[in-house]
N, C-alpha and C positions, 0 to 999 in steps of 0.2 A: 502494499501500499506506499499511495505517495506520504513523505514527507513530510510535512508544513508547518518546522518548526522554524525556518525561515522568514515566516507572515506571506507569500510572496502573493497566496489569494484569501480571499475571503469570501463567505457567504451578505448581498448587501438586501434584504427587506426592503423597497421603498417605497415609503409609506406619510400620514400626515394626522396631525390631531383629531381630524374631524373622521377618518377611519381608529381611530386608540378604541371602540368597542370590540373592532373583529378579532384586535392582535391577539385574546388569548383561543377565539378559535384557529385562529391560521397555526400558531405555536402550537397549542394539542395536538393535531395532526403530523405539522413540522416534524415533532419530537420522536411520536409514534411513530411513521413512518419510515422517519431514518435517524433513529435514535442514536447512528453511529460515524453521526455527520462529523467529519475529520478536518473541517471550516470553522475556524474562528466567526460566527454570525452577531454580525450588526444589524439594526434596524433604525430605518432613519427617518424621523420626525419631526416635530417643528419650539412642541418645550413639554413636551406632557415624554413620560421615560417608562419605562416597561418593566415591572421586579421579576425576574427571571436569573439568579447567575450565570445563568446559559447563551443570555443575549446582554450585547451591551450596545445601545441607546446612543444614536450623533443626534442632538438638537443644534437646527439652525437655526432657528430664533422661527421669527413669524411669516408669514405664508403670503411672495409674493406672488406668484410663480409656479406651475408643477418640474420648470425646467432651472427656475432661478431653485431654487427647494433645492432640486438634485446634484444642480454644481456642486451645492454647497455638503453636500454631506459624502459626495464621493470623493469631494476633495480632502475632506473631515478623514477618508478611511483612509486605514493604516496598511496600507497593501497597493499592487502594483494591478495586479491585477482580480477583477471582479467574476463570483458567481449570480448572476440578477435573478432575485425573487420581488412580485409587484405582495402587494400585502391580505391579496383576497387568493392567491392561488395555492387552494384547498388539496395536498395532497390525498389518495383514499388508496395508497399500496403502497408497498415497502418497497421503497427508493437502492439500488444496486450502485453501495457505492463503488466498486471493484467499475464498476462501470463507471462511474462520474470522474476517478480520478485517473480513469486510464485516458479520458476527453480530455484531460487536461496535458494530462504530456501530450499528447496530440497535440493540442494549441499549444503548448511550447517549444515541442519540436517548427512546425509549422508558423514558430512568429505570425499568429495570429492575430487581428486585432476583434473578430468576433468570431467564437460557437456557438451558434441558436442547439440547442438539445433537442431538435424538431424541424421534420421536411418541409412543416405548414407554413406554407404564407409564397404568393406569387408564382409566375409562371414556371411552369418543368423545361424551357426550352430556355431558361437563362439559370438553372441550375445545370454545373456539368461533376458529375461523376466521377470521383478520386477514385473509391475502393469501391466493399462494401459498407463499410462504416458510415462516410464523408461523404455532404456535397461541396463545391465549387458556387457562392453566389455572385453572380457575376451582375460588372456595371451593369443595372439596369431593370435590375428586377423588384419587383415589389417587393415590398417589406425587408426591407436587406436591414434594414434595422430596425426590424421589430421589436420588443417588449416584452417574448416571451421566453422563458426561463433560457441564457444565456453564459458564458464564460465572456466580456469584454475587456481587454483591454483597458485600466481604465484613465490612459494616457486619452485613446480612440472617443471613450467616451466622451472625457469632459472636450472634447475637440469637436465632437459633435450635436453637443446639449448646446443650442440658442434661445438666450433667455425671453422667456413671455411666454416659449409655445408650451401648449398642452401638449399632453400624451400622444394624441390620437397624432398630432401636428410631429412630433417626434421621428412616429413610424411613417410618416407620407415624407413632408419635405425633410426630413433627414434621411431615409435613405436616396433621397436626392441626391445629398452634402455627399452622401460616403459614395458617390460611384467615383469620384476619384482616385479612391483608395483602396487596396487590394486587399486581400489577409480576410474575405468574407466567408463563412459554411458555416454549414449546418449540416446533425445529424438523419442518417438513412429513414430512422425508428425514431418514436418515443422514447426519449429518457424520464421522462418523470411522468407515471400515474396521477394526473392532476388537471381541477376540475375549477372555472374562471366564477370563484363565490357571485360575483356581484358584477350588475353593468350601471353604471350611471347613478350611481346612488344607491340600487336599490338590490336587495338582495335576489336574482334568480332561481327561480319556481324550482326546474331540476336537479335546482340544489339540496332540498328539504330530504327524499328520502337517507341519504348520507348521511347529511348531518343527526339525522334518527336512529341511523342504524350507530356513530357515535355517540347519540349520549348528549347531543349537544341542541341544547335549545336558541332560537336566536335573538339573539342581544337584542337589545332596546337601543334604537338607533338609527337603523335604516331598515327600512316598509323592505315588505315581497313586491316584487312586480308581479301585475298583473297577468294572469291568464292570454287576455286579449293581446295584451304587449307585448309578453314574452313568446307569442305565437308569432307578429308581426314583424318581431327582430330576428327570428328563428328564419321565415324565409327575405329577407333584406339580404341577410348574412349568407344565403345560400344565391339567392340572384348573384351577388357580390363573386363569389365564389365560381363562379360558373361563365362570366365575363372576362375572368380578371385571365387570363391567357392570349388573351383579345388587348390589353391594357399592354404592353414594351413595347408593339407597334403602335398603336394611339400615341406614344410618350416620343419615338424616333421620330414619327410624320410629324407633331405637332412640335419639336425643337426643328424640324429640316423645313418646314412652313415661317417661321419665326424669323430669319434670316433673309 
């Protein structure tokens, strides 16, 4: 197993004070399904702290924007590389520590800037197969800076974050900014078995059976999304994925027309 005593990599759970009610849910599942996580775990927040000896809270002060707060917490992180989590990435199955550490070793050998832990996002035409484990994400592919679980070079993440942006803007505009750099990769299968807990500040209804199985009650602070709203969002996501193979062509044509 990878020896982490040099502190070159750390888990960063990106969050803010208004989501502090979900921290106990996140960490209950995180440490249940990854009890032997070999990396130090940091939680980014504004002013609130999480009381758990396994977690170090990075307080960045009052919220300005998602990108500004993220820049501050990444700059505070005492590691040159990051294993990225969002605060509602809820694990639901055991994590293979050997698989994660092996991927981190690949990340280092490749001198990568980014290694996403899933193949999802963007057109397959702009993903180059390296071997049975990895894909290279070529310039122009959508979601090249997806905020899915990923190893990041701290320097590259700081370089691509733009003050004032939202997470959604980081995934779209940040991907375009990343096109000038090499070293972006993804795995060919999902490394973390997880679900997104919330969307736009509301608990996604399809997570309720998982939480019930774990004996977790929905904490007070964020409502559950209505069935009709969740169905509409699911259909929009399906349609968006259906047209995603054509978007790189649109980006190329749009770029040519701008000249």
